[in-house]
C-alpha positions as a Markdown table, in Angstrom:
| # | Residue | x | y | z |
|---|---|---|---|---|
| 1 | Unk | -4.5 | -11.0 | 11.3 |
| 2 | Unk | -2.7 | -7.8 | 10.2 |
| 3 | Unk | -3.8 | -4.4 | 9.0 |
| 4 | Unk | -1.4 | -2.6 | 6.6 |
| 5 | Unk | -1.1 | 1.1 | 6.0 |
| 6 | Unk | 1.0 | 2.7 | 3.3 |
| 7 | Unk | 2.4 | 6.0 | 2.2 |
| 8 | Unk | 1.0 | 9.4 | 3.0 |
| 9 | Unk | 2.2 | 13.0 | 3.0 |
| 10 | Unk | 3.2 | 15.6 | 5.5 |
| 11 | Unk | 2.8 | 18.4 | 2.9 |
| 12 | Unk | 2.1 | 18.9 | -0.7 |
| 13 | Unk | 5.7 | 18.0 | -1.6 |
| 14 | Unk | 6.7 | 15.5 | 1.0 |
| 15 | Unk | 5.4 | 12.0 | 0.3 |
| 16 | Unk | 6.1 | 8.8 | 2.3 |
| 17 | Unk | 7.2 | 5.4 | 1.2 |
| 18 | Unk | 6.6 | 3.8 | 4.6 |
| 19 | Unk | 4.4 | 0.7 | 5.0 |
| 20 | Unk | 3.3 | 0.1 | 8.6 |
| 21 | Unk | 1.2 | -2.8 | 10.1 |
| 22 | Unk | -0.9 | -3.5 | 13.2 |
| 23 | Unk | -2.0 | -6.8 | 14.7 |
| 24 | Unk | -5.8 | -6.6 | 14.5 |
| 25 | Unk | -6.4 | -9.0 | 17.4 |
| 26 | Unk | -4.6 | -6.8 | 19.9 |
| 27 | Unk | -4.2 | -3.2 | 20.7 |
| 28 | Unk | -0.9 | -1.4 | 20.2 |
| 29 | Unk | 1.0 | 1.0 | 18.0 |
| 30 | Unk | 1.8 | 0.4 | 14.3 |
| 31 | Unk | 5.2 | -1.2 | 13.5 |
| 32 | Unk | 7.4 | -0.7 | 10.4 |
| 33 | Unk | 6.6 | -3.3 | 7.7 |
| 34 | Unk | 8.9 | -2.1 | 4.9 |
| 35 | Unk | 8.9 | 0.5 | 2.1 |
| 36 | Unk | 6.8 | 1.1 | -1.1 |
| 37 | Unk | 8.7 | 1.2 | -4.3 |
| 38 | Unk | 7.6 | 4.8 | -4.9 |
| 39 | Unk | 6.8 | 7.4 | -2.1 |
| 40 | Unk | 3.2 | 8.5 | -2.6 |
| 41 | Unk | -0.1 | 9.1 | -0.8 |
| 42 | Unk | -3.7 | 8.1 | -1.7 |
| 43 | Unk | -2.8 | 4.7 | -3.1 |
| 44 | Unk | -5.6 | 2.1 | -3.4 |
| 45 | Unk | -5.1 | -1.0 | -1.2 |
| 46 | Unk | -6.5 | -4.5 | -1.2 |
| 47 | Unk | -5.4 | -8.0 | -0.2 |
| 48 | Unk | -6.3 | -11.7 | -0.1 |
| 49 | Unk | -4.6 | -12.7 | 3.1 |
| 50 | Unk | -1.5 | -13.8 | 1.3 |
| 51 | Unk | -0.6 | -10.7 | -0.6 |
| 52 | Unk | -1.3 | -7.0 | -0.2 |
| 53 | Unk | -1.5 | -4.8 | -3.2 |
| 54 | Unk | -1.1 | -1.0 | -3.3 |
| 55 | Unk | -1.9 | 0.7 | -6.6 |
| 56 | Unk | -1.9 | 4.3 | -7.9 |
| 57 | Unk | -1.6 | 7.3 | -5.7 |
| 58 | Unk | -0.1 | 10.7 | -5.9 |
| 59 | Unk | 3.5 | 11.7 | -6.1 |
| 60 | Unk | 3.1 | 15.3 | -7.3 |
| 61 | Unk | 1.2 | 13.8 | -10.2 |
| 62 | Unk | -1.0 | 10.7 | -10.4 |
| 63 | Unk | 0.9 | 7.4 | -10.3 |
| 64 | Unk | 0.3 | 4.1 | -12.2 |
| 65 | Unk | 2.6 | 2.0 | -10.0 |
| 66 | Unk | 1.3 | -1.3 | -8.5 |
| 67 | Unk | 3.3 | -2.7 | -5.5 |
| 68 | Unk | 2.9 | -6.1 | -3.8 |
| 69 | Unk | 3.9 | -7.3 | -0.4 |
| 70 | Unk | 3.6 | -10.7 | 1.2 |
| 71 | Unk | 1.5 | -10.1 | 4.3 |
| 72 | Unk | 3.0 | -12.9 | 6.5 |
| 73 | Unk | 6.5 | -11.5 | 6.2 |
| 74 | Unk | 7.7 | -8.0 | 6.6 |
| 75 | Unk | 9.7 | -6.5 | 3.9 |
| 76 | Unk | 9.8 | -3.9 | 1.1 |
| 77 | Unk | 7.2 | -3.9 | -1.7 |
| 78 | Unk | 8.1 | -5.3 | -5.1 |
| 79 | Unk | 6.8 | -3.9 | -8.4 |
| 80 | Unk | 3.8 | -5.9 | -9.5 |
| 81 | Unk | 3.1 | -4.0 | -12.7 |
| 82 | Unk | 1.3 | -0.8 | -13.8 |
| 83 | Unk | -2.3 | 0.4 | -13.9 |
| 84 | Unk | -3.6 | 1.2 | -17.3 |
| 85 | Unk | -4.6 | 4.7 | -16.1 |
| 86 | Unk | -2.8 | 6.6 | -13.4 |
| 87 | Unk | -4.9 | 7.7 | -10.4 |
| 88 | Unk | -5.3 | 7.9 | -6.7 |
| 89 | Unk | -7.7 | 8.4 | -3.8 |
| 90 | Unk | -10.1 | 5.7 | -5.0 |
| 91 | Unk | -11.2 | 2.3 | -3.6 |
| 92 | Unk | -10.1 | -1.3 | -4.3 |
| 93 | Unk | -11.7 | -4.7 | -3.5 |
| 94 | Unk | -10.5 | -8.3 | -3.6 |
| 95 | Unk | -12.1 | -11.7 | -3.3 |
| 96 | Unk | -11.8 | -15.3 | -4.3 |
| 97 | Unk | -13.6 | -16.8 | -7.3 |
| 98 | Unk | -15.8 | -19.8 | -6.8 |
């Protein structure tokens, strides 16, 4: 139902902590969802319809932070844990086990 977008940068030193969302079934501008726990760009993202996960990214150096949001309700991300290796600008996938 929703598409989430996180972080970004306006220069090599200004990183964003903003999470925005759109309603996929209709056209319109993005709306504020909440904030990441750490401002960064290039974080991986995935979700299962209930939770959205944003991991890694770049803050001036690579990040190992993993944030979680509940997709059905707007609000700030909470710390979900850490990656074993800091990184960013990669891909993530999710799915349900049978």
